N, C-alpha and C positions, 0 to 999 in steps of 0.2 A: 397534464407529465408532472404534475407535483411527486411523486413517488419516483417516478425518476430521475428528479432533480436531486431529493433526497438522499437517496440510494448513492448519489454518486458525490456527495458530501462526504454522506458515512464514509466512503470510501475512501476518502482523505483524513477522515476521523480518524479512522484505522492502521492508516497509515501510520502519522503520527504516535498512535498508541504503541504500536510495533518498534520503532524507531524511538521510545523513551528506553523500552524495557530492555531495548537488545545493546542503548549504549551503557548498558551493566556487565553487557557481557561480550567479552573481545570476539568470541566464537561466536556467538549471535549472530553479531557487528557484523561480521564477514560473511556471514551466508546471505545476510540481508543485504548486501552492497551488491549482491550476485545478482545481476536480471534476472536469467532461470528459476532460481529460489526463490527471490522477491515475488515472483508472479503463482509458481506454481505452488510450494509449500505456504506463502503468508496471505499473499493478495486473493487467489482463491480461497482457500480453507477461512480466511476471516465472511470472506462474501457467502460459502454457505454454512459458518453459525449463523450469521446475520438473517441471512433470508433463507431457511433451507427449503421452502417450496414457489422458488419464483423463478427461474434463471435469466430470466430478463431483467432482475433487480440484480441478479446475482450479476452481473454483465459488467451492470451501471456500478456498481461498488467498485469490482475488478476493476475497470476502467480507472473511473477515480484514485483508488488507490494507486496505481501504477503513474497517474501522471503528478504526484504528489511525491512518488521514489522519484522521477524522472527532472521533479523540481529538485531534490533533495544530490543527488546526484551531481547536475548543473550545476548548482552553488557548492560542491563540495570542491568540484573543479575548478570553476571562476576561482576559489578562496586557495586553491593551493599553486594555480597559475599566477596567480599577485603577490 
């Protein structure tokens, strides 16, 4: 299962890379902050580019990406409430 773990972790790294890029562009940040866009246009696209021939690893990378996305969104919500 090391490949699965690596794909899941890679998905989280891909999110951090996309987030860093989006923070320099308000319009892109707006898209990344919407769950449908985050999953369909960012997570899935990154996973397909990273693992073009392995649907299972694509799914795990997407899962890791979305976990990182949720953590980011929840942290942002916590910060805005405080």
